[in-house]
C-alpha positions in Angstrom: 64.8 111.5 53.9 67.3 114.3 53.4 67.1 115.2 57.1 67.8 111.6 58.1 70.8 111.6 55.7 72.2 114.8 57.2 71.9 113.4 60.8 73.5 110.2 59.8 76.4 112.1 58.2 76.9 114.2 61.4 77.0 111.1 63.5 79.5 109.5 61.3 82.0 112.5 61.4 81.6 113.3 65.1 84.6 111.8 67.0 84.0 109.5 70.0 84.8 111.0 73.4 88.5 110.9 73.8 89.9 108.7 76.5 92.3 110.3 79.0 94.9 109.1 81.5 92.6 110.2 84.4 90.6 107.9 86.6 87.7 108.7 89.0 87.4 106.5 92.1 83.9 106.8 93.6 84.3 105.5 97.2 82.1 105.2 100.2 83.9 108.2 101.7 83.8 110.4 98.6 85.4 110.8 95.2 89.1 110.7 94.3 90.4 111.7 90.9 93.9 110.6 89.8 96.1 111.4 86.8 98.5 108.8 85.5 102.0 109.7 84.2 103.0 109.1 80.6 106.6 108.3 81.4 105.6 105.2 83.3 103.7 103.6 80.4 103.7 100.0 81.6 102.0 100.9 84.8 99.7 103.5 83.2 98.5 101.1 80.5 98.0 98.1 82.9 96.1 100.3 85.4 93.8 101.7 82.7 93.1 98.3 81.4 92.0 97.1 84.8 89.8 100.2 85.2 88.2 99.6 81.8 87.6 96.0 82.8 85.9 97.3 86.0 88.4 95.2 88.1 88.5 97.8 90.9 84.7 98.1 91.3 83.6 97.0 94.8 87.2 96.4 96.1 88.2 97.6 99.6 90.8 99.9 100.8 92.1 96.9 102.8 95.2 98.4 104.3 95.2 101.9 105.9 97.9 103.4 108.0 97.5 106.8 109.6 100.1 109.4 108.5 101.4 107.0 105.8 99.1 105.7 103.1 95.9 104.0 102.0 96.1 100.8 99.9 93.6 98.9 97.7 93.4 96.5 94.8 93.4 93.1 96.4 90.8 91.0 94.4 90.0 88.9 97.4 88.6 92.0 99.1 85.5 92.2 97.0 83.7 89.5 99.0 85.8 89.5 102.1 84.2 88.7 105.4 84.5 91.2 108.3 87.9 90.9 109.9 89.4 88.7 107.2 93.1 89.3 106.7 93.7 90.7 103.2 96.6 91.8 101.1 97.7 88.5 99.5 95.5 88.7 96.4 97.1 89.2 92.9 96.5 88.5 89.2 99.3 86.1 88.6 101.8 88.5 87.0 103.9 91.5 88.0 105.2 94.6 86.3 108.8 95.7 85.6 109.8 98.6 87.9 109.5 102.1 86.3 111.1 104.1 89.1 111.7 107.7 88.0 113.2 109.4 91.1 113.6 112.4 91.4 111.1 113.1 88.7 108.4 111.2 90.6 108.6 110.6 94.3 106.4 109.9 97.3 105.0 113.3 98.0 101.5 113.5 99.6 98.9 112.5 97.1 101.0 110.4 94.8 99.9 107.1 93.4 102.2 104.1 93.5 102.1 100.3 93.1 102.6 97.9 96.0 105.0 95.0 95.7 106.7 92.1 97.5 109.7 92.9 99.6 113.3 92.9 98.3 114.1 89.5 99.7 111.6 87.8 97.4 111.6 90.5 94.7 115.1 92.0 94.2 114.1 93.5 90.9 111.4 95.5 92.7 108.7 94.5 90.3 105.3 95.9 91.0 102.0 94.2 91.8 99.7 94.0 88.8 96.8 95.4 90.8 97.5 96.6 94.3 98.1 100.3 94.6 98.5 102.9 97.3 98.0 106.6 97.7 100.5 108.4 99.9 99.5 110.6 102.8 102.6 110.7 105.0 103.7 113.6 107.1 106.0 116.6 107.1 109.7 116.3 108.1 112.5 118.5 109.4 115.7 118.9 107.5 117.5 116.8 110.1 114.9 114.0 109.8 115.2 114.1 106.0 119.0 113.9 106.1 118.7 110.7 108.2 116.1 109.2 105.8 118.3 110.2 102.9 121.2 108.1 104.3 118.9 105.1 104.7 117.5 105.5 101.2 121.0 105.7 99.8 121.8 102.5 101.5 118.7 100.7 100.3 119.2 101.9 96.7 123.0 101.3 96.6 123.6 105.1 96.3 121.3 105.6 93.4 118.6 107.7 94.9 119.5 111.1 96.2 116.9 113.7 97.3 116.8 116.8 95.1 116.3 120.3 96.6 112.7 120.1 95.4 112.1 116.9 97.2 113.5 118.4 100.4 111.2 121.4 100.1 108.1 119.2 99.3 108.7 116.8 102.2 109.2 119.7 104.6 106.2 121.8 103.5 103.7 119.3 101.9 104.6 116.0 103.4 104.9 112.5 102.1 106.8 109.2 102.7 110.4 109.8 101.6 111.7 106.4 102.9 110.0 104.7 100.0 111.8 106.7 97.3 113.8 104.8 94.7 112.2 101.5 95.7 108.6 101.6 94.5 107.1 102.8 91.2 105.2 106.1 91.5 103.0 106.4 88.4 100.4 109.1 89.1 98.9 111.6 91.5 95.7 112.8 93.0 94.3 115.8 91.3 91.0 116.1 93.2 89.8 114.5 96.5 92.9 114.7 98.6 90.5 115.6 101.5 88.9 112.1 100.9 92.3 110.5 101.2 92.9 112.3 104.4 89.5 111.1 105.7 90.2 107.5 104.8 93.7 107.4 106.4 92.1 108.5 109.7 89.6 105.7 110.0 89.8 103.2 112.8 91.6 100.0 111.9 92.2 96.5 113.4 95.6 95.0 114.3 96.2 94.2 110.6 95.6 97.8 109.4 92.2 96.9 107.8 89.5 99.4 108.4 87.0 98.1 110.9 84.2 99.6 108.9 84.7 98.8 105.3 85.9 101.6 103.0 85.0 100.5 99.5 85.7 101.6 95.9 82.1 101.7 94.5 83.2 102.3 91.0 86.4 103.2 89.1 86.0 104.8 85.7 88.3 106.4 83.1 87.5 110.1 82.7 86.6 111.1 79.1 87.5 114.4 77.6 
């Protein structure tokens, strides 16, 4: 009886495994681990809620563009027929933009939320569920200067590349033309080779992989 009491006491005082802001995507091409930023709390909390609800399980990477990005999160993709055009699925709500440039920008391996274009969405609110992981490419200084001018135009002069951003886009790569216009809320910490593999797959005329690339399971990593 005493032994049982001691065991029960130990079980009572041991803390549950702590939840983290990290998510593991198990995909048909390998595993991708991402970390979500604390200074984009609306996106972080919404994403983790969907992960905990197993929303992303069995969804496709439905839009893949080589040397740019891989996109997933359309709920219609779970049971989509081969060749079906995807990308229009949502959850009936959007998220306020949490754009933190130059703290967070579209370097290779960053995680961001998709959204509707400016014409229908001038506040640049994010999709509740569709996300993309940046691959991109490297750029010369001259190319970045030209992109900078366009970004300044698109953000009414509010988004100027820092010296760190210039260095990153020249050495590591990314998609700088999106900066200041989409919310970046996390980054890949493991599995960038899997992202590279996915962005190279053969796609149809609508950028959907011909052979499905699926998220088998998305789970929150516990400490």
